[in-house]
N, C-alpha and C positions, 0 to 999 in steps of 0.2 A: 504493500500500500504506500510505503514511504517513497519507493522508487517511482511509482506513478505520479505522486505529488510533485516530486522533484522534476520529472519530465514535463509535467504540465506547467510548472513555474518557469522552466527554461524556455518552453515554447512561447509562453506569454511574453517573457522578456524579449525574445527574438522578434516577435510580432510588433511589440511597442517600439523597439529600436528601429526596425525596418520602416514603420510608419513615420517615425520622427525624421529619419534620413530622407524619406520621400517628401515630407512637408518642407524640409529645409533645403531641398534641392532646387531652389529658385534663385535666380540672380537678384541681388539687391538693387534698388534704384541707383543709377550711376551718374545722374545729372540733377540739375535744378535750374530755377530761373528766379531772377530778381530784377526789379525795375521800378519805374514811376509812370504814373499817368500824367502827362504834361499838357498844359494849356497850349493849344496850337498858336495862340497869339502872343502870349507872354513867355512861353517856354518854362514856366514855373509849375511845380506840382499843383494839381487841382485839389483843394481841401475836400475831404470826403466825410461821410458819416463814420461813426465809431466802428471798428472792426467787430463783426458779430452778426446777429440775425437780421439786423436792418441795414447792414453794410453793403459795400459794393463787392460783387462776386466776379472773380476772374475765372474764365472758362478756357481750358486748354484742350483742343480737339486734335487727337493724334491722326496724322495723315498716312495714307497708303498702308494701313494695317486693317485687321479685322475688328479693331476696337469700336465699340458702339456707344460708350459713355465717355463724357469729358472728364478731365481732372479739374476739380473745382476747389477754390480757396478764396479767402477774403483779402481784399486790399485794406491797408491801414488808413486812419483818418488823415495822416500827413500826405497821402497821395502815393505812397509806395506799396509794393507788393513783393512777396517772396514765398517760394516753395522749394525747399532744398532737397526734396526727395522725389525726383521724377526720373523716368527712364529717358535716356538719350533718344533722339529721333526728331522727326518733322512734325510740327504742330501748327494749328491756326489758333491764335489768341483772340478771345472776345471778352468784353467787359460790359456789364450793365450797371448804369448809375445815372447821376445827374449831369449827363454830358452826351455828346454825339461823337463817336469815333470818326477820325478823319479818313479812315480807309481800312482795308483788311490788314491783318498783322500776322503773316506767316513768320515762324521763328524756328530755327534749328537749335535744339537743346543738345549741347555737347559739353559735358561736365557742368560746372556751375557757370551759368550763362547770364549775362546782363542784357536787358532788352527793355527800352523805354517805348511807350506808345503815346500818340498825341490825340487830343480830343478837344472839342469845343464845349465848355460848360454852358448851361442855359443862362446862367447869370454869374457875374463876378461881383464880389463883395469886399469892400474896404471897411475896416472897423478899427477903432481904438477905444480905450476905456480909461477912466480916471476914478479915483476913490477919495471921498472926503468923509472920514470916520467910517461909518457903516453904510453910507450912501454911495452907490456905484452907478456911473453913467457910461453908456456905450454910445459913441457917435459913429454913424455908419452911412454908407452909400451903396445902393444896389444898382448895378448896370446890366440890363439884359444884353445877351450877346447879339441878339437880333431884334429889330423893332417889333416883330410879330410875337415875340415871347412876352406874354403878359405876366407880370408879377402879381399874384393874388393875395399873398400874405407874407409878412416879414416877422421874424421871431428874434427876440432877445432872450438868450439862454444863459443861465449860470449853473455851475456844479461845484461840489467840493472835491471832485476828482478830475484828472486831466482829460478823461474821455467825455466829450460834450457833444450831444446832438439832440434832436427833438424826441427821440425814443424815451419812454418813461423811465427806463433803467439808467439813462445817461444825462439826466437833468435834475436839479434841485428846485429850479424856478424858471418860469417862462412867461414872457409877455408878448402878445400878438398885436401887431399894428398893420396898417395898409400902406403907409407912406414909404416910398423907396429911398428916402433920405431923411435923416433927422437924428434924434437922441432918445434912447430908452433908458429910464432910470429905475433902479431897484433900491427900495428903502429896506435894507436887510434887518434893521433893528426891530421892525414890526413883522418880520417874516418868521413864522413858527418853525419852518423847516431849517432856517438858518440858526435859530436859537437852539433847536434840538440837536443840531450837529455842530454846535460851536466848538465842542471839545476836539472834534476831528480837524476842524479848520485851524485851531490854535496849535494842535500837534504837528501841523504841516506848515508852520511858520506864518500863520494868518493869511494863507493864500487861498484864493478862489479862482475859478477858471470860467471864462466867458466866451461866447460866440454869437454871431448873428447868422441866421438862416433865412433864406428867401425861397418861397414856393413858386416855381415857374414850370408850366407844362406838366404839372403833377409831380415834379421832382423838387427836392430841396437841396439847393446849393448852400455852401457855408463860407464864412470867413475863416481865416486862421484862428486857432485857439489863442486867447489873450489871457495871460496870467496877471492877476492884480493882488497886491499885498495890502491888506486893510490896516 
């Protein structure tokens, strides 16, 4: 009986080892891609939503293979993107967000590859902020990229973390206006969210983070993130 048990144990061990070797018998990704989504007019990175569920998705469609699904990953709010684990090969890059790509983007991934793409945002936003005590003002100007792009809403947003956009997880306060130029003011001393999270702000050197967003053609473009010390 002991011998049978030993034989069974050895057989199981061989089967498990064989399966592991078979599972591990695949080549690891040997390439990657990183780059920026650049404004075709200014050649500066286009400010984007926070990386995550409401962010901009980069799609990499493999060419000349039997692949049926794209490789998808998120761009960052500073306009950059990166995926360091891809297979070498020919791809067509696409991106969906608050911009129109200027053309198709074929790219050859060979090792860690750098590749920028250009696009036209629906709107460009300039913004600056000042603080007086716990009163913070954002001065802004929204310029649609084309006259036919109508700006329907403008948002002043603040957060106690550097990730800032109109998603509920990425803001502590928001004000909505319709003017494409002007000033939005937050009286944080009377803001319950500010008071509740004051310990976080103080632990971070009394810094808060602000942004202006503008809704155009159903998409929201953003200014750069502005850091203010109270």
